[in-house]
C-alpha positions as CSV (number, residue, x, y, z in Angstrom):
1,M,6.1,3.7,-16.5
2,K,7.2,2.1,-13.1
3,I,5.4,0.0,-10.5
4,I,5.5,-0.2,-6.7
5,T,3.2,-2.3,-4.7
6,L,2.3,-1.0,-1.2
7,A,0.6,-2.6,1.8
8,G,-0.7,-0.3,4.3
9,G,-3.5,-2.0,6.1
10,C,-6.9,-2.1,4.4
11,F,-6.3,-1.6,0.7
12,W,-9.4,0.6,0.1
13,G,-7.8,3.7,1.6
14,I,-4.3,3.2,0.1
15,Q,-5.9,3.1,-3.3
16,K,-8.1,6.3,-2.7
17,Y,-5.1,8.2,-1.3
18,Y,-2.8,7.4,-4.2
19,D,-5.4,8.1,-6.9
20,Q,-5.3,11.8,-6.1
21,F,-1.7,12.4,-7.0
22,E,-0.4,13.7,-10.4
23,G,1.8,11.1,-12.1
24,I,-0.1,8.1,-10.7
25,T,-1.6,6.6,-13.8
26,E,-3.2,3.3,-12.5
27,T,-3.9,1.8,-9.1
28,T,-5.2,-1.7,-8.5
29,V,-6.0,-3.3,-5.2
30,G,-5.1,-7.0,-4.6
31,Y,-3.3,-9.6,-2.6
32,A,0.5,-10.1,-2.6
33,N,3.3,-12.3,-1.3
34,G,1.3,-15.2,-0.1
35,F,1.4,-18.9,-0.8
36,V,-2.1,-19.5,-2.3
37,H,-2.8,-19.0,-6.1
38,N,-5.7,-17.0,-7.0
39,P,-6.8,-16.1,-3.4
40,V,-10.3,-14.8,-2.5
41,Y,-11.1,-12.0,-0.1
42,P,-12.8,-14.2,2.6
43,D,-9.7,-16.5,2.8
44,V,-7.2,-13.6,2.8
45,K,-9.2,-11.8,5.5
46,A,-9.2,-15.1,7.6
47,Q,-5.4,-15.3,7.3
48,K,-5.5,-18.6,5.3
49,T,-3.3,-17.4,2.3
50,G,-0.2,-15.7,3.5
51,H,-1.2,-12.8,1.4
52,T,-1.3,-9.1,2.4
53,E,-3.8,-6.5,1.1
54,V,-1.9,-4.3,-1.3
55,C,-2.3,-1.5,-3.8
56,R,-0.3,-1.9,-7.1
57,I,0.7,1.6,-8.3
58,V,1.8,2.5,-11.8
59,Y,3.5,5.8,-11.9
60,N,5.3,8.1,-14.3
61,E,8.7,8.8,-12.7
62,D,9.0,11.9,-14.8
63,I,6.1,13.4,-12.8
64,I,6.3,11.8,-9.3
65,S,9.4,10.0,-7.9
66,L,9.5,6.8,-5.9
67,K,10.9,8.8,-3.0
68,E,7.8,11.0,-3.0
69,I,5.4,8.0,-3.3
70,L,7.2,6.4,-0.2
71,N,7.2,9.7,1.8
72,Y,3.4,9.9,1.1
73,F,3.0,6.3,2.2
74,Y,4.8,6.9,5.6
75,Q,2.4,9.8,6.3
76,V,-0.7,7.5,6.4
77,I,0.7,4.4,8.2
78,D,2.0,3.6,11.5
79,P,5.2,1.9,10.4
80,T,5.9,0.6,13.9
81,S,2.6,-1.3,14.1
82,L,3.1,-5.0,13.4
83,N,0.1,-6.6,11.6
84,K,-2.2,-3.8,12.5
85,Q,-3.4,-0.5,10.9
86,G,-6.4,1.3,12.4
87,E,-9.0,-1.3,13.3
88,D,-7.5,-3.8,10.9
89,E,-5.6,-6.7,12.5
90,G,-3.8,-9.7,11.3
91,T,-1.1,-10.6,8.9
92,S,-3.3,-9.8,5.8
93,Y,-3.0,-6.1,7.1
94,R,0.7,-6.1,7.6
95,T,2.6,-3.2,6.0
96,G,5.0,-3.7,3.1
97,I,6.8,-2.1,0.3
98,Y,7.2,-4.7,-2.6
99,Y,9.4,-3.8,-5.5
100,E,9.8,-5.3,-9.0
101,D,12.9,-3.2,-10.0
102,E,15.9,-4.2,-7.8
103,Q,17.2,-0.7,-8.3
104,D,14.3,0.6,-6.3
105,K,15.5,-1.3,-3.2
106,E,18.2,1.3,-2.4
107,I,15.6,4.2,-2.6
108,I,13.2,2.2,-0.4
109,L,15.9,1.5,2.3
110,S,17.1,5.0,2.1
111,V,13.6,6.6,2.6
112,T,12.8,4.1,5.4
113,S,16.1,4.9,7.1
114,E,15.2,8.6,7.1
115,V,11.8,7.9,8.5
116,Q,13.2,5.6,11.1
117,T,14.9,8.8,12.7
118,Q,11.4,10.1,13.6
119,Y,10.5,7.0,15.7
120,T,11.9,5.4,18.8
121,D,10.3,2.1,18.1
122,K,11.7,0.0,15.2
123,I,9.9,0.3,11.7
124,V,8.4,-3.1,10.9
125,V,7.4,-2.5,7.2
126,E,8.3,-5.5,5.1
127,I,10.6,-4.6,2.3
128,E,10.9,-7.4,-0.2
129,P,10.7,-8.2,-4.0
130,L,7.2,-8.6,-5.2
131,K,6.8,-12.4,-5.4
132,C,3.2,-12.4,-6.6
133,F,0.2,-10.2,-7.1
134,Y,-3.4,-11.0,-7.7
135,P,-6.0,-8.4,-8.3
136,A,-8.8,-8.2,-5.8
137,E,-12.4,-8.9,-6.7
138,E,-14.0,-6.1,-8.8
139,Y,-16.2,-4.9,-5.8
140,H,-13.0,-3.8,-4.0
141,Q,-11.7,-1.7,-6.9
142,K,-12.2,2.0,-6.2
143,Y,-14.4,0.9,-3.2
144,L,-14.4,4.2,-1.4
145,D,-15.4,6.0,-4.7
146,K,-18.3,3.7,-5.0
147,N,-19.0,3.7,-1.2
148,P,-18.1,7.2,0.0
149,G,-19.1,6.5,3.6
150,G,-17.2,3.2,3.7
151,Y,-14.7,2.3,6.4
152,C,-11.1,3.6,6.2
153,H,-8.3,3.7,8.6
154,I,-6.8,6.7,6.9
155,D,-8.2,10.1,7.9
156,K,-10.2,11.6,5.1
157,C,-8.2,14.8,5.2
158,F,-5.4,12.9,3.5
159,F,-7.6,12.3,0.4
160,S,-7.3,16.0,-0.7
161,L,-3.6,16.6,-0.5
162,G,-2.7,16.4,-4.2
163,K,-5.8,16.7,-6.4
164,K,-5.1,16.0,-9.9
165,A,-5.8,18.8,-12.3
């Protein structure tokens, strides 16, 4: 199994989106790459921790490739928007791709370069090694499954692209 951690604004939608794809074996929402140990949601949301909301994705690369995962990612974010996705604003909603395997960096840069050709504005997605990850509070896990009417900046049409068999 491989792991990639993605920040695409509010983590609820990113988790719901990736849970639908074959080869994604586990998703966990949480906080990454900040300076506070064991952050809590109110402090992250208030921009006091340096963390961004992320979804940690465990996947089987024999079924779904990192390139596919990243192409899906770029379909549901505005990669040129700095610290803002939908109605969510601030550094805790910045976009990012955080890798644990140094070999993934080349794939990430290649896909991002391909996507850049579709935009005139510069892509501002952070591409960095994962420095730290803390799972979010339990009520955030699978939030949109528990609260189907909950807010999400990702259009609901994207939640039925690749239903698992």
